[in-house]
C-alpha positions as a printed NumPy array, in Angstrom:
array([[296.56 , 136.231,  20.956],
       [295.137, 140.056,  22.281],
       [291.871, 141.358,  22.411],
       [290.918, 144.467,  21.01 ],
       [288.239, 145.993,  23.789],
       [288.375, 149.973,  23.149],
       [284.747, 151.389,  23.128],
       [283.006, 151.586,  20.231],
       [285.419, 149.004,  18.493],
       [285.114, 146.069,  16.671],
       [286.218, 143.274,  18.267],
       [289.465, 141.678,  16.546],
       [291.839, 138.508,  17.225],
       [295.059, 139.025,  16.753],
       [296.574, 135.175,  16.39 ],
       [300.345, 134.295,  15.524],
       [301.399, 137.112,  13.35 ],
       [298.25 , 136.494,  11.411],
       [296.321, 139.569,  10.025],
       [293.484, 140.477,  12.302],
       [289.628, 139.945,  11.326],
       [286.814, 141.743,  12.725],
       [284.088, 139.284,  14.05 ],
       [281.902, 141.834,  15.834],
       [278.546, 140.051,  15.109],
       [279.843, 136.791,  15.518],
       [278.973, 133.691,  17.901],
       [282.218, 134.028,  18.942],
       [282.239, 137.95 ,  20.015],
       [278.83 , 137.561,  21.753],
       [279.879, 134.962,  23.988],
       [283.118, 136.923,  24.72 ],
       [281.221, 140.118,  25.54 ],
       [278.707, 138.02 ,  27.823],
       [281.434, 136.449,  29.701],
       [283.104, 139.557,  30.438],
       [279.593, 141.21 ,  31.604],
       [278.923, 138.421,  33.592],
       [282.241, 138.581,  35.181],
       [281.996, 142.401,  35.859],
       [278.391, 142.005,  37.071],
       [279.655, 139.665,  39.402],
       [282.633, 141.424,  41.26 ],
       [279.747, 144.524,  41.515],
       [277.399, 142.448,  43.364],
       [280.298, 141.035,  45.68 ],
       [282.614, 144.064,  46.249],
       [280.875, 147.004,  45.26 ],
       [279.812, 149.714,  47.809],
       [276.201, 149.075,  48.951],
       [275.175, 152.164,  46.721],
       [276.622, 150.783,  43.457],
       [274.907, 147.396,  44.046],
       [271.44 , 149.021,  44.996],
       [271.731, 150.61 ,  41.454],
       [272.501, 147.758,  39.963],
       [269.868, 145.348,  41.007],
       [267.242, 148.764,  41.217],
       [268.242, 148.587,  37.289],
       [267.76 , 144.747,  36.794],
       [264.237, 144.49 ,  38.655],
       [262.898, 147.629,  36.924],
       [263.717, 146.129,  33.306],
       [262.141, 142.94 ,  34.098],
       [265.455, 140.433,  34.555],
       [264.492, 138.924,  37.402],
       [260.397, 138.858,  36.492],
       [261.704, 134.646,  36.503],
       [261.85 , 135.023,  40.512],
       [257.96 , 135.702,  40.706],
       [256.99 , 132.148,  41.097],
       [259.128, 129.397,  42.376],
       [260.665, 127.072,  39.815],
       [263.02 , 123.864,  40.375],
       [264.115, 122.779,  43.608],
       [262.584, 125.059,  46.521],
       [263.144, 125.276,  49.995],
       [259.636, 125.412,  50.938],
       [259.433, 122.408,  52.829],
       [262.656, 123.274,  54.795],
       [261.215, 126.502,  56.035],
       [257.743, 125.345,  56.865],
       [259.333, 122.568,  58.635],
       [261.994, 124.545,  60.941],
       [259.733, 127.641,  61.234],
       [257.594, 125.832,  63.577],
       [254.839, 128.58 ,  63.758],
       [257.583, 131.068,  64.78 ],
       [259.736, 134.026,  62.763],
       [261.549, 133.508,  59.554],
       [263.943, 136.107,  58.091],
       [264.589, 135.895,  54.519],
       [267.511, 137.737,  53.596],
       [267.885, 138.524,  49.763],
       [263.989, 138.098,  49.477],
       [263.862, 139.81 ,  45.809],
       [260.045, 140.188,  44.898],
       [259.142, 137.958,  47.966],
       [257.657, 135.219,  46.285],
       [258.473, 132.253,  49.208],
       [256.38 , 134.838,  51.277],
       [253.443, 134.437,  49.384],
       [253.887, 130.71 ,  48.543],
       [254.228, 129.208,  52.128],
       [251.881, 127.597,  54.24 ],
       [250.34 , 130.443,  56.302],
       [249.838, 127.961,  59.382],
       [253.593, 127.606,  59.571],
       [254.871, 130.635,  60.649],
       [253.928, 133.936,  62.322],
       [255.737, 136.18 ,  61.027],
       [258.235, 137.015,  58.049],
       [260.67 , 139.708,  57.497],
       [262.092, 140.044,  53.886],
       [265.668, 141.96 ,  53.144],
       [266.355, 142.923,  49.827],
       [269.089, 145.778,  48.72 ],
       [266.821, 146.522,  45.699],
       [264.1  , 149.186,  46.63 ],
       [262.163, 147.876,  43.287],
       [262.35 , 144.229,  44.773],
       [260.786, 145.333,  48.216],
       [257.917, 147.206,  46.358],
       [257.189, 144.116,  44.69 ],
       [257.017, 142.219,  47.435],
       [254.763, 143.992,  49.452],
       [252.412, 144.627,  47.065],
       [252.305, 141.185,  46.594],
       [251.868, 140.397,  50.363],
       [248.903, 142.64 ,  50.606],
       [247.386, 141.107,  47.669],
       [248.156, 137.812,  48.941],
       [246.245, 138.826,  51.949],
       [249.559, 138.811,  53.762],
       [250.041, 142.617,  55.038],
       [249.672, 141.442,  59.074],
       [252.511, 138.942,  58.991],
       [254.794, 139.959,  56.438],
       [256.895, 142.746,  56.74 ],
       [259.837, 144.277,  54.33 ],
       [262.91 , 146.024,  54.569],
       [265.313, 147.854,  52.233],
       [268.882, 146.925,  53.152],
       [271.975, 145.392,  51.963],
       [272.024, 142.024,  53.972],
       [275.909, 142.493,  54.987],
       [274.751, 145.397,  57.49 ],
       [271.155, 145.031,  58.281],
       [270.41 , 144.555,  61.982],
       [267.077, 142.703,  63.045],
       [265.173, 143.559,  65.558],
       [263.378, 140.332,  66.783],
       [264.342, 136.233,  67.121],
       [263.688, 134.19 ,  64.286],
       [263.224, 130.167,  64.069],
       [264.749, 130.504,  60.389],
       [267.081, 132.389,  58.634],
       [267.134, 131.855,  54.674],
       [269.257, 132.8  ,  52.337],
       [267.522, 131.66 ,  49.621],
       [269.97 , 132.206,  46.776],
       [271.76 , 135.167,  48.129],
       [274.33 , 133.748,  49.779],
       [276.535, 133.426,  46.852],
       [276.478, 137.326,  45.959],
       [278.464, 137.335,  49.024],
       [282.425, 137.374,  48.791],
       [283.658, 134.112,  50.644],
       [285.715, 135.856,  53.444],
       [282.698, 137.758,  54.475],
       [280.027, 134.63 ,  54.469],
       [281.353, 133.312,  58.086],
       [281.159, 136.632,  59.845],
       [278.199, 137.627,  58.4  ],
       [276.534, 134.225,  59.469],
       [277.881, 134.321,  63.004],
       [276.346, 137.84 ,  63.416],
       [272.88 , 136.779,  62.381],
       [273.411, 133.379,  64.719],
       [272.444, 135.922,  67.751],
       [269.14 , 136.397,  66.168],
       [268.412, 132.735,  65.822],
       [266.354, 131.203,  68.608],
       [267.41 , 127.835,  70.399],
       [267.698, 125.073,  68.322],
       [266.67 , 127.186,  65.138],
       [268.419, 126.816,  61.618],
       [269.836, 128.659,  59.132],
       [268.772, 127.403,  55.345],
       [270.695, 128.02 ,  51.756],
       [269.998, 127.45 ,  48.515],
       [273.548, 127.325,  46.11 ],
       [272.56 , 127.227,  42.485],
       [275.057, 123.964,  40.93 ],
       [277.798, 123.352,  43.463],
       [279.317, 121.026,  41.117],
       [281.253, 124.286,  39.672],
       [283.101, 127.153,  41.461],
       [279.957, 127.339,  43.806],
       [281.1  , 124.484,  45.489],
       [283.535, 126.8  ,  47.612],
       [280.582, 128.137,  49.041],
       [279.039, 124.913,  50.49 ],
       [282.363, 123.899,  51.519],
       [282.667, 127.267,  53.702],
       [279.389, 126.354,  55.301],
       [279.947, 122.588,  56.06 ],
       [283.562, 123.801,  57.666],
       [281.865, 126.321,  59.934],
       [278.382, 125.059,  61.088],
       [276.858, 121.686,  61.867],
       [274.829, 120.326,  59.416],
       [271.462, 119.13 ,  59.971],
       [269.998, 118.221,  56.267],
       [271.983, 118.58 ,  52.992],
       [270.154, 118.062,  49.517],
       [271.898, 118.005,  46.346],
       [269.841, 117.399,  43.183],
       [271.465, 114.455,  41.085],
       [270.998, 116.276,  37.605],
       [270.834, 120.242,  38.367],
       [273.671, 119.884,  41.133],
       [271.144, 122.181,  43.486],
       [271.981, 122.402,  46.861],
       [269.616, 122.948,  49.759],
       [271.331, 123.039,  53.069],
       [270.168, 123.272,  56.562],
       [272.528, 124.225,  59.279],
       [273.094, 125.896,  62.653],
       [275.565, 127.465,  64.675],
       [278.227, 124.747,  66.385],
       [278.056, 124.569,  69.938]])
């Protein structure tokens, strides 16, 4: 079976010597094209230089692709973050539009730092924090989470839905580097989307290199929230 993917051409299938039939507008071609786009997008998000990743995320935030992130739906990490913040600091790696930073109980933390590669997301987060009256305790930084260097210690380092946008071989080195910015007995918290599939490997990496404090997997969605800390 062969696919004609030349730019501007109708997508055709050639199978078992039969004549090819264009199906440019068919449901099958739409699914195939979407699968190819998602695969390429995933490769860019994990392996592209920071400038290209920044451009991709800025475009998607600007066009409204991630408007859904402006409110929490489904299984949230709020309870775990509030529990372990213990009136201290929170570092949110891949904060997006800063939703958790304006939804947390303000009495549970003293300062919050959100980091995201997208300038557009960071500006949205800053605006929302000011509107919520949290401009004095919330700060936001545009940076690639692989290279960002914190300037203080934190009780919680949160990887909301960002950890699986990091290449597998980079997850442990990144977390070990950030672990030096955790206060004593503090934790990482990560949310991993659907660990029943390919993201199971991300969970396996965390569990094999760190001490798990809590782990919750939603029975229906297979969304995992894991609390962990460096091994001693």
